[in-house]
N, C-alpha and C positions, 0 to 999 in steps of 0.2 A: 503492500500500500505507501502509495507516496502521497504524502499535505504539504500545500504548497501555502506557507503563514503559520505561524506557533501563536497566535492569538490565541481568542477563546475558541472558537469553533474547531479550529485547528489541535489546539489540548485535548477537545474532549473526541474528537473526532481520531486523534491517537491511544487516547485512552481507550476505544472500542476496539481499535485494530489489536491492538495490545492483549483484551481481554479476549477475541477469539482467535490468540497465537499469530495472529499474521505478523508478515515482515517488515515492519511499518517504519519509511524514511519521512521524517519533515526536511524542507526545504523553508529557509526562513532571510531576511536581509539583515537583521537585528541580531549580531552578536551577544546584546548582553539576554537577550530572549533564550536565544539557544543555551546560553550558562542557567538558566534559569532552569529548562525543558530538561537538561542531564543532570542538575539536581534533583528535578522529580521523578525521572525516568528512569534515569543511570544508564546499561547497557541494552535495557530493551527497545528504545528508539534508536535508531541512527538519528544523527541531526548533521544537516549541511547547510554550510552558507552561502550565500550568493548574492550578486547584486543585481541590480537591473538588468542591464546592459545582457550579462549572461542568461536573464528570464527570457529575453528577445529571441536567440539562439535555436 
């Protein structure tokens, strides 16, 4: 499962994906948000930082 954005909807989607045993990757442009996700989910979710230019490719 690939999730774009680590806001409320992205976090909840990640929780659901992990809950059903999915391989979850979350992509976000804010590094501090990814750090919070790491604290919350640890190794259960892959976190990728991207910038708007890369997202358009």
